[in-house]
N, C-alpha and C positions, 0 to 999 in steps of 0.2 A: 474585460478578458470573457468567454464563454465559460460555463459554468453547466452546460446542457449535456447531458451524456449521448451517448450512442442508444436506435435503437437493437430493440433484441430481438430472437426468430417468437415472433407471435405465436405459432403453432406448437412450437415446444413447451413453449409456459405454459400455454392453456392445458397443453397433455399434460404435464408432468406436476403442475402445481394447481393447479382448476384454477374456475374464472375469477373468485374474488381474490386469491392470491396472486395473479398475474394484473387482475388491477391494480392493486398495490405495488405491485414490479413495478408494471410498467408506467406507474402518472410520473410528466415530464422526466420523460427519458429520449426524448424524440431529438434527433441530431440535425439539428439547420445549419449543421458544415454541408449535406446532403451528400447521401454517398448511392444516387440514382434514384428515381422514381421506380425502379421494375423491385425493388427490395430485393436484389444482389447486394454484398457485401463492398462491392466498391472495388474490390483492392487487386484485383489481377490484369489490372492494368488494357490501355485499349486494344494492343498488339495480343495479347492472351499470354504474354510471358508471365516470366514469374518477379521481373524485377529484379535480379540479385546480378546480375553482367552487367558492364560497365565501371567497374571496380575502379578505373582511372580518373572517374570523374563524370562521364558521361553520363549520356539519359540510357544507355543501351540502344536506341536505334543509329545505326550507321556510325557510329561513333562520334556522333555533333558533342561539343562542351556543352554542359546545360549552363542556362546566362546566372550574371551571379545573384544572390539572393540579396533581395533589397532591404525587406519588410522581414520584421523581428519572428513574424510566423515563416516566412519564406525561409531564415534562419535554421529553425527548428527542422520546419521537415526535411531539409538539406541534410542535418545530422542524423535524422531518422533513414533517408536515402544508404547514408556512408552506413550507418549501422546495419543495415541488413545485407549491404553487399559483402562485407568485413566478416560477419556473423560471430561477432562476440558471444553470441547465445545459442542454444539452441529454442527456437520461439516455438513457447508453446499456447497457451489461452489466455483468457479470461476470465477468472473465476466470477462465477455465480455465489452468494452467498445464499444459502440456502439453512431456514433454522425452524426448528419442532417449538412449539407453544403451546401450552396448556393454555385452554379457553376461556379460562376467568380471568384472561390477561388480556387488553388492549394494546398495541406497541406496531406501530409501523417502521420494519428493518429499513435501514442507512445504506446507500450506496457506498459510506466512507467506511461501513463496517463497524463503526460506534455504538456500543450499545449502553444508551443514557439513560440509568435508570430512571431517573426525575422523567423520562418520557413516557411512563408504565404507568396506565393506570388498571388496579385489581378493579372487576366490576364483580366477583362474588368472593366469599369466602375470609379469610385472615389477611391483613392488610401487610403478609411477609414475603417476600419473591425470593426465588434460588435461583441461578444461572449457573450454567456449567458452559466451560472453555472448552478448548483441547490442552490448553495450559497453563501454569498460575504464572505468575510474575515473573522476572528475571531482579527483583529488588521495587522499592515503591520509591526510588526518588526519580522524582518527576523528567528528571533533565538528564536521566543514567540509563536510558532505554531506546529502542528500537523499535517494537512489533507489539502488534494490535491487543496482545493478552493484556502486556501491562498497562498498552492505553486503555482499555476496558476497566481495569483495577483503577489507575490515575483518575480519570475524568472524572468519577464518581465524589470526587473529594476534591478537585483543582480546576479552577476555572481559568481559561484562557483570555490574552489584553482581547480578541474578537473572539465571533462561536462562528458554526455553520447550523443552519436548518437542516431538515431532515432532505430535500433537493438538492442540497450544498449553495445552499445563497449565502452569502454572508453578512450576518446580525451583530447587534453590539452583543457585549458581557461586560468586565470590567472597563472596559471604554466604553464612550457612550457616544464620541465623535472623534473623527479624524479626518487629517489632510494631506495634502503633500505642498510642503510648503515652499521646495526648491529641488534640483536636480541632489540627490543624493539624501533629501533628508525630509521625513514626514513625522507630523505630531499625532498624539491622545491626549483627547482629555480623557481624566479617571476618574468614574465612578464613586458620588462618597458612600457615605455609608455602611460600608461594607467591611464587615469581622471576619478575621480569620478562624478556624475551630477553637484554640486557646483564647480568643475573644479582645484580641488587638485590632485596633483598626488599622484597613489596608492603606497605606503609604504609597504615594509615587514613586519614591526610592526603593520599594517593594518589586514595583512592576522594571524599573532600569536595571536593578539588579537583575532580578530574571532571566532580561533581556542578555546582560555582561553573561551571566553565567555557562550559557548554553554559547553565545558567539567567541568569548576570550578566556582559554581557558586557565588563563592568569587568575582569574577571578577565584576559581575552585577546584573544579575538574575539568578534563579533554571532555567535553560533552559528545557521545556520536550524534547527538542530534545539531551536529554545526550547522551540514549542508542544509536541515531542513529551512532554518533563515538566510538560505544563501545571498550572499553579497552584503549582508546586515554586519557592521561593524561595530554598534556599540551604542546607547541608549543612557541619556541623563534628562536629570528633571530639570525645567524649564519653565519659571512662573506656574506653578502647582503642575503641567500637565508632564507629558514622556514625551522628548524629542529623539528619533530612531535614526540615527546615521547609517546611509550605503558606502559601497564603492561603488558608484554608479549610478544611473537611474534606479537599477532594480524593480523594473516592470509590474512586478507580482506581489511588491512588498506587503499587501496588505490583506491580499489572499494567503500569502506565508502564515501573517499573525492569526488569520481564520481558523488555522488548520495546525497551527503548531504554536511552541513555548507556552507553558502550563507557567500560574504565577503561584510563587516562593513567599515566604516569608524571609526577608534576610536576616535577620538576628536569632531568629532561628535557625535555620539551615546553618550557619556561622558557630551558633553555639555546642554543635552537635558532632558525632565522628559520622562517617561517611555509613557504620553500622549501624546505626540510630536514624538516619535519616532511611534507609533501606526497610526499615521495619514500622515504619509511622507514621503518618502524612498530618500536617496541619496547613489545609487550603483554606480554600471562601467559598469551595460546594457545598453544594447541594448535601450530601453524608459526611458523616463525620467516622474514621476507624474505630471499633468498640475491642473488636477483638482480630488476632493477627496470627497464621502460623503457615509458617512458610509454607509453601509448596503443597498445604493442606486449603487451607481455604483461607477468608478475609471475611467479616461483618461489620456493617454500618449502620446505623444511625439516621434520623433526622440531623442536619443543622439547625439546631432552631434559631438562630439570628439569620437564616442564610436570605440573601437579597433580595434572592427573585422569588418565583409561585414554590411555594413547599409540597414538596415530593408528598405523593399517594403513600407511599411504601414507609412504613414502619419497623422493616426490620429489613436489610438487602444481604443477602450472601453468593460471594461468587466462589464455586471450586472449580475443579479440574478432573478432567478423566481422558484419558489421549484416547482410548479406543473410542469411533463414531460409534460400532454398536451396543457398548456398557451407554452413551448418553442416550442414547434413543430408548433402549431400556430402563431408564433412572426417571424421562419423562414418562412414560406409558404408564409405569407405576405410581406415578406421582410423588415421586421423592426430589423432583425440579421441576422448573417454572418454564425455562429456555434455553437451549440449547441450540450449539452451534454446529455447520456444516455434516447438514441430516443429509448422509450417503442415498445416490438415487436411488437405489434399490430399496430404501425405506420407507424414501415418502409415502407409496400410498397407505401403506403401515401406518402412520403416523396422520396421513391425514384421513383414514376410516375410522380411527379410535374416537370417540364420543366426545372428550374428553381433552384431547388435542387437536392442532393444524399444523398445516405447512404454510409458512410465507418467506419468499422467497424476491431476489434480487440482482442485476446486476453488477458487481463492484467496481470497485478503482483502483482493482487488481490484477499485473497480472503475472502469472505464471513461466516460472522459466529455467531452462538449465544454465547457467553460468560456467563459463571454461579459463581460467585462468590462462591470458596470455602468456606466459613468463615460464611455462614449465611444457614440456614434447608430452605427446603429442597436440597438443592444441596451440600450441607458440603458432602453429601455422593456417596460414588462411583458409586455406586450401581444404583444412583436415573439418576446420570449423565448418566450412561452408557444406562438407560432407555430412558432417553428423546432423544438417538440417534435411540434405535430400534423403538421409535413409528414414527420416519420420513420417509415417504414414497418419499425419495430425488430423485429419476427417476422422478416421476409425479409431483414434482416443475421444476425440470428444462422442463421436457414438455411442462406442459399445463400454467407453469405461468412465464417463460421464455422463449418459444419455442424453446428452442436448444440455447440457448444463455446464456452457463456456461457450466464446466465439473465440475463433483462431484469431493469430495476429502473426506478423512478419516482421512486427517491428518493436521497442521499447515501448513506443506509446501507446495507449488505446483510443479508438474511436469514438471523436465527439472528445477530444482533448485536443489546448490548443495546441498547433506542430505536430496534428496528425497528416499523415502524407498518405492519400487516398491511393496513390498511383505503385504503394511499396503493398504487396499481398503476400501470405504465405508461401514458404517451401511448397510446390510438390512435392512428392515422394518421386524419389527417381533412380531407383537400387541403383541402375547402369552408372547412374555420374555419378553418384555417392561412391561407387568401387572406383571408379575414374580419378577422381579426386585423392581420395585414401593415396594411391600409386603415386600421384603425381607431389604427392607430400613429402615423401620419403617414409613415411610410415604407415606401410604395410604389416599387416600383424602385430598392430598393436592393441596391447591388453589393456580398461580401460576400467575406472569404477563410478558408478554416479553416486553417489551420496544424498541422500533424502530424509528427512524429517517424519516423523511419523503422525500423523493423526493432527497432522499442524494445518494442512489446506482441505478444500473437498477434493479425498482419493486422494491421496497425495505417494503415498505407496503406490498403490496402484496406477500412477500416473509412472511413474518413476521405472516400476516394471515394464510396463507395455514401452519405455520409451530404448529402454535396454536391452530388451527382446528384437524390436526392430534393428538397433545399430549391430546386435549380433546376429543378425541373419546375413552383414552383408560378408564376402569370404575374405577379405581382409582385416577384420575388425573383431575385436570380443570385446562383449562388456557386461560387464554383475550389476548388481546394486548390495550399497549396504545403507540398511536401514538407522538411522540415529535419533535421540533427544534431540528434541527441536534445539530447547536451551543451550544444550551443546554446542551444535550447531551451528545456529545463530552469533552463538559468544565468541566463535571462531571468524566467523566473515566480519564480525564487528569490531573486531578488536583493533584495529586501526593497521594491523600489520599483515599486510600481504602472505609473505612466508606461515603464519600458521591457516590462512582459507584453503579447503579442499580442493582438490585440481578440477573436480567436477562435480556439479552438486544442482538439488533441484532447490528452489526457493522461490518465495510470492514477494511482491513489491505493490504495497498501495499507495497510490498518490492522490491524496483529499483536495491538490490545492487544482486540479483539474488542467494539468499545464505540463508540457514536457518538459520543461526544464527539471523539475521533478523524481523522474525516474533518470533522466540520462547524467546530468552532473553527479551526482552520488555515487550511481554506480557503473558512470562507462568514459568518466574520464580522469585524465591521468593523475588529477588531486581528489579523484571522490572519496569520500568516507569509506565507502563501502564497494570501492572500485576491483573489478576483477579484471580491468583491462584498460591499459593506461602506455598505450604505445602509439597513439591514433593523434596526431596535429592535425589534421584537420576536424573532430571533431571537436577537438579540446579549442579552435579558434571558431568554431561556428557559434559553440554554447558561450564561451566569452563575449563574442557580438551580440550574441540575443541581449544577453541579459545589460548590456549597455542599449539597446533602442525601443523607442518606446511602446506600450502596450495599452492594454485599455484601461489599466488597472493603478 
């Protein structure tokens, strides 16, 4: 499977980030899928249309039927076309990850937004590092969360079966070799000499248990990460290795394990209550927990018997500040060493200081406004499309994000397997939006967009711009409700759509670089986090795609 990312706007990068950071951010990010040699985004279609008509399955030109998809990628591309037409989201943008970092550190930002402290070098001063995120964890159980801030806390202490390097390529981790034995069965050879933080040796049964704990709720919990191992049905120890079974071919199974499923010790987990599991960690990773204060900070020290290269940091602290301005002020004051989501308007302030710099990279995250299909007015496809036509996406990217984003009109980002280059963003068309609202029967609707505060780059400002543009329609009014991220995410990940807000801003990072790992969990009828459960065509396309061979 292709793991190349898309080209970024190089002029914007050089202007706002500076040459050195731009070189880092652009390294390895060219797209071999082809978006045209003229540097355009390749998303407006050859006829200049927006690619959103033809909701009957035609291609939008003269009403002719599209050929049936044959390959896996064609199925994914068709699903993206369908999802553009039916508009279950207001499509917004690909997020850039923009970090502020103390000059005394040497670190390269990753596209998957993970901050692995083991990869940080301290070039001067004390060998201690403080990282400040937008929020703390939602609990330390590595299998009972779905958000990046918790990932960044868990990854310091837990290894996966496989891993990824900074460029997104699959690398060995607790497995030293892997192979596909037959359709629906793969095998991992497990590394010898690995110890957990409590001193016990890693067993192949711990690997199998970790897989089963994610995919089978009877093993212990109903893991919200179940769909991250989409298609996987179980694991068992066979002749000293671990064999994993899937329902069907599961073409991206190794890619899934490179991104997801941290390994836990079975005995340690099974001998503890949930509250204990969520307040301590016993992994095989490079750092172990020495202090944890919920919602405040977590402190680590190196795991002396770590199987890999020893980290340079002697003490690691992760804490949180929801306000971006607070994080930047702490960085400039020397109170922290690495901060996330530096606002575009603060970039020059951080870069111009002698002790700090900015590093940025286009991420694997799409930002969107989800609309629940089962409640009015969002149950109407006409109304949902109207919300897309109401938005001036280019204005938001230019004026709110100062170019630190790429527009999208589908859930799959450019450069991912399944990206449909014929599907472009909706253009702003107020007249069309108002007409579709009338056709929907929901003229006069009053809606509220719920947004987290400080979780994503300028999330509140994006939501306010979206709501303002919708509010400018003559027949819809829209306002914004600011929410604590943990509370909002808890509702979306509860597994019960009745708990989910009707209209909300969220971001979704997909580190497999494959369309399925956004569409399946968020936009299919059985998706664990889906707000869109009515489209049989999308369901069928995705089910078929998972049973067709890929490169993985």
